[in-house]
C-alpha positions in Angstrom: 111.4 120.7 95.9 111.2 123.5 98.0 110.0 125.2 101.5 110.5 128.3 103.3 108.8 129.0 106.6 107.6 132.7 107.8 107.3 133.2 110.8 104.4 135.5 110.7 100.4 134.3 110.7 98.7 135.1 107.7 95.2 134.2 106.2 95.6 131.3 103.9 92.9 130.5 101.1 92.6 127.4 102.1 89.8 124.5 101.9 91.2 122.0 104.5 91.7 122.3 108.4 92.1 120.3 111.2 92.5 120.5 114.7 92.9 118.6 117.8 94.0 119.0 121.3 95.5 116.3 123.8 95.8 117.3 127.7 97.3 120.8 127.3 98.1 120.7 123.7 96.2 122.4 120.9 97.2 121.8 117.7 95.6 123.5 113.7 97.0 123.0 110.1 95.3 124.3 106.8 96.2 124.0 103.4 94.1 124.0 99.9 92.6 120.9 99.4 94.0 121.3 95.5 96.6 122.8 94.1 98.9 123.4 90.8 101.9 120.8 90.7 105.2 122.2 90.7 103.6 125.6 92.0 104.4 127.0 95.6 100.8 126.9 98.3 100.8 127.8 101.9 100.5 125.6 104.7 99.2 127.4 107.8 100.1 125.8 111.5 99.7 127.0 114.8 100.1 125.2 118.5 99.6 126.2 121.8 100.3 124.9 125.0 97.6 125.7 126.9 98.3 127.5 130.3 101.8 127.7 129.5 104.3 130.9 129.9 107.6 132.1 128.0 109.4 129.8 130.1 107.7 126.8 128.6 109.5 124.5 126.6 108.0 122.6 123.5 109.1 120.9 120.2 107.3 120.7 116.6 107.9 119.6 113.3 106.4 119.8 110.2 106.4 117.0 107.5 105.1 116.3 104.0 103.9 112.3 103.1 105.0 110.9 106.7 103.4 107.5 107.9 103.6 108.2 112.4 102.2 106.7 115.0 101.8 107.5 118.6 103.8 105.2 121.0 102.7 104.3 124.5 103.3 107.4 125.5 101.2 109.5 123.2 104.6 110.3 121.2 105.0 110.8 117.9 107.0 108.1 115.7 107.9 109.4 112.5 108.9 106.2 110.4 109.1 108.1 107.1 108.3 111.1 105.2 109.9 114.8 104.6 110.9 117.3 107.3 110.0 120.3 106.1 111.3 122.1 109.1 111.5 120.7 113.1 113.1 121.8 116.5 113.4 119.2 119.8 113.7 122.4 121.9 112.0 125.6 121.6 110.5 128.3 124.3 107.4 129.6 125.3 103.1 128.3 124.7 102.3 129.5 121.0 104.0 128.3 117.7 102.5 129.4 114.6 104.0 129.6 111.2 103.6 129.8 107.4 105.3 128.1 105.0 105.4 128.1 101.1 105.8 124.6 100.0 105.6 122.9 96.5 104.7 119.2 95.3 105.0 116.7 92.8 101.5 116.2 90.9 99.5 113.3 92.8 98.0 113.4 96.7 100.0 114.8 99.9 99.3 114.6 103.6 101.0 117.4 105.7 101.2 116.6 109.4 102.1 119.0 111.9 103.3 118.1 115.3 103.8 119.8 118.4 105.4 118.1 121.9 105.0 119.1 125.7 108.4 119.4 127.1 108.4 120.5 130.1 110.5 119.1 133.1 112.2 116.0 132.4 109.8 113.7 132.1 106.1 113.2 131.1 106.6 114.5 127.8 103.9 114.2 124.6 102.9 114.4 121.5 100.1 116.0 119.6 99.6 115.3 115.7 97.1 116.5 113.1 97.2 116.1 109.3 95.5 117.6 106.4 95.9 116.1 102.3 96.3 118.3 99.2 95.7 117.3 96.0 97.9 118.3 93.2 97.6 118.2 89.6 99.4 119.4 86.4 98.8 123.2 85.3 96.3 122.0 82.3 97.3 125.3 80.7 100.7 124.4 80.3 100.7 120.8 80.0 98.3 118.5 77.5 99.0 115.7 79.3 95.7 115.0 81.1 93.4 115.7 77.6 96.0 113.5 75.7 95.2 111.2 78.4 91.7 111.2 77.7 92.2 110.1 74.1 94.5 107.6 74.5 91.4 106.3 76.4 89.2 106.9 73.8 91.0 106.1 71.1 91.1 102.0 73.4 87.4 101.4 73.0 87.0 98.7 71.0 85.6 99.2 67.4 84.0 95.9 67.4 80.6 95.6 67.4 79.9 99.6 66.9 77.3 101.1 64.9 77.6 103.4 62.4 76.1 106.1 64.6 78.3 105.0 67.5 81.6 105.8 65.3 80.2 109.1 64.5 79.7 110.3 68.2 83.1 109.2 69.0 84.3 110.8 66.1 82.7 113.6 67.1 83.7 113.6 70.7 87.5 113.5 69.6 86.6 117.3 67.5 84.8 118.2 71.0 88.0 117.5 72.6 89.9 119.1 70.6 87.8 122.2 71.1 88.0 121.9 74.6 91.9 122.1 74.2 92.1 125.3 72.3 89.9 126.7 74.7 92.8 125.4 77.4 95.1 126.8 75.2 93.7 130.2 74.7 93.4 130.3 78.9 89.7 129.9 78.8 89.7 128.0 81.9 86.4 128.4 83.1 84.8 127.8 79.7 86.6 124.7 79.5 85.7 123.0 82.7 81.9 123.4 82.1 82.1 122.0 78.2 84.0 119.3 80.4 81.5 118.9 83.0 78.4 119.3 80.4 78.5 118.1 77.2 81.8 116.0 77.0 80.6 114.1 79.8 77.1 114.0 78.4 78.0 112.8 75.5 80.1 109.9 77.0 77.8 108.4 79.9 75.2 109.0 77.0 72.2 110.6 79.8 68.6 109.5 78.5 69.7 106.6 76.1 72.0 103.7 76.2 75.5 104.8 75.6 77.7 104.0 72.5 80.6 102.5 74.9 79.6 99.2 75.3 81.9 97.9 76.9 81.8 98.7 81.1 85.8 99.0 81.5 86.5 101.2 78.4 83.5 103.3 79.7 85.0 103.7 83.2 88.4 104.5 82.2 87.2 107.7 79.7 85.4 108.7 82.5 88.1 108.4 84.9 90.0 110.7 82.5 87.2 113.2 82.3 87.5 113.2 86.0 90.9 113.9 86.5 90.5 116.6 82.9 88.3 118.0 85.4 89.7 118.2 88.6 93.0 119.7 86.7 91.1 122.5 85.6 88.7 123.3 88.8 92.5 123.7 90.3 93.9 126.9 88.2 90.6 128.5 88.9 
């Protein structure tokens, strides 16, 4: 995992933005909703001490996956998490930065904390969070497709009529075709196939589903959702 900071404000192609205000503090954090695991993405933070000057004093901290809470004085207490960057003493009234960060596959939360530190007492903090979902690179890793095939294989053969068995074999072949689209870099076409024909074949729209076990059906649909999210993150 790596972090680097650019102390300039640039535009971030992001869908997740959180802003808040408390007393004289205003803070904002921006990040993409979905990114590829292991690839750098931009995390943008902005904080301001409204009415402050070049002689004002503030603190700041940027965290990944922090567990935090306000104490009785509205100071942020971080119980756990990874510090991306921070400082307990800075001159001025504005802080802005863009960090290049990466994260492992999964759900992550990034937190920006700015603190009022003028004078010897009366200090307080303001924290804002943004959530980022990271998924595997479908073009380089077939784990999402493999997981779908495994879920499909786990569907019980017991009681399935011949047409149902034929449908499952046809579905398996269709998943292999989708994998070939992914391998060829045809991500948009693969996503269309996953969310269209593949999803309809499993859900059995307009007819009783050939997967009679609800838990099996949910498992297969969950893997389809994961594959869909994985592909969407590549676009």
